[in-house]
N, C-alpha and C positions, 0 to 999 in steps of 0.2 A: 203881461202877452208873449208867447212864445213864437220866436220865427224861424221855422226850419228850413237852412239854406245848404242846399245842394250843388257842389262845385259839378261845372258842367263842361267845363274848359278850361284852361289855365296855360297860357304862354309867357315868353320873355315878357311882352309888351302889357299883357292884358287876363283878368280873369271873370270868367263869367257864370253866373249860380243862378240856379231855378230856386225862387223863397215861393214857402207855402204858410202863410198866418190866419189868425181866426177872421183881422178884421184890418182892410185898408190901412189905417191907422197905426196899426202892429209896425206893418209894413213902410211906411213912414217914417215911423219912428227911428226902425235900426237903421233906414237910411239915412237921416240923420247924424245917426251915433259914425256910421261909416265916412261920411265929408267930414267929423271934425278927427277923426281921427287922422288926418292928416294937413298939412300945413297948407298947401296949393289949392285950394278951391276944391277939394275931396280928390285929384287927380282924376276929372272929368267922371266920378263915382255918380250912377243914377239907375233908376229903377220903372223899366216901363214894361207895356203890355200889361197893366195890372187887368182884372179880368175874376170874377167869381167862377166857382167850378160851378156843373152840372146842380147841384143840390144847395147850392147856394150857403154853403158852412164853412167855405174854405175860400181866402184870396189866394190867386196867384200871381205873379212877377216873375219876368227878368232883370237881372241884376248884372252889371256891368263898370267894372273900374279900371282905367290904367293902372298898370306897377309901374309908373314913373312919370315924373313932371315936362320931361325930357320932349 
């Protein structure tokens, strides 16, 4: 299952992306991978606003992660 990740914004403190996938499960698996990449609970990593597009074929979500645990 492929998750398409499009960077929306990146600052010195945070990264925001729009994710698209065929299933919500694929989104959650990608989120879990991101959390495992960082030792401190994923630096506030989260997927939110999960919703199906009007066709029902894709799932969209917003992704956010802090770039530091400070």
